[in-house]
C-alpha positions, 0 to 999 in steps of 0.5 A: 500500499502507499503511504497515504491511503495506511495512513487514514485509517490509522489516525482514525483508529489511533488518533493522537497516538500513532506512531509512525515505524518505518521497515527494511532499514539498517537501523530502528526508524520511531517518529510520532504520526503527524504533521507539522501544524503550522496553525498551532505554532506557538500557541500552546494547544500541541497534543504531544500524544503520538510523540509520547507513544513514540518514545515509549515504543523506542524504551521497550524495544531497545 
């Protein structure tokens, strides 16, 4: 599947806790699954849940 085709259902199910895991690389790549949110920069309303979930997942597998 293409990247954008699979992200819609994952984000619908997981909401702001979705993370991105890239397979097939010689190293572990985990990242928050969100955009840059330019419209909320500096407003102190961003939700860090995806970043927190990325860190938790990494700590489980290392």
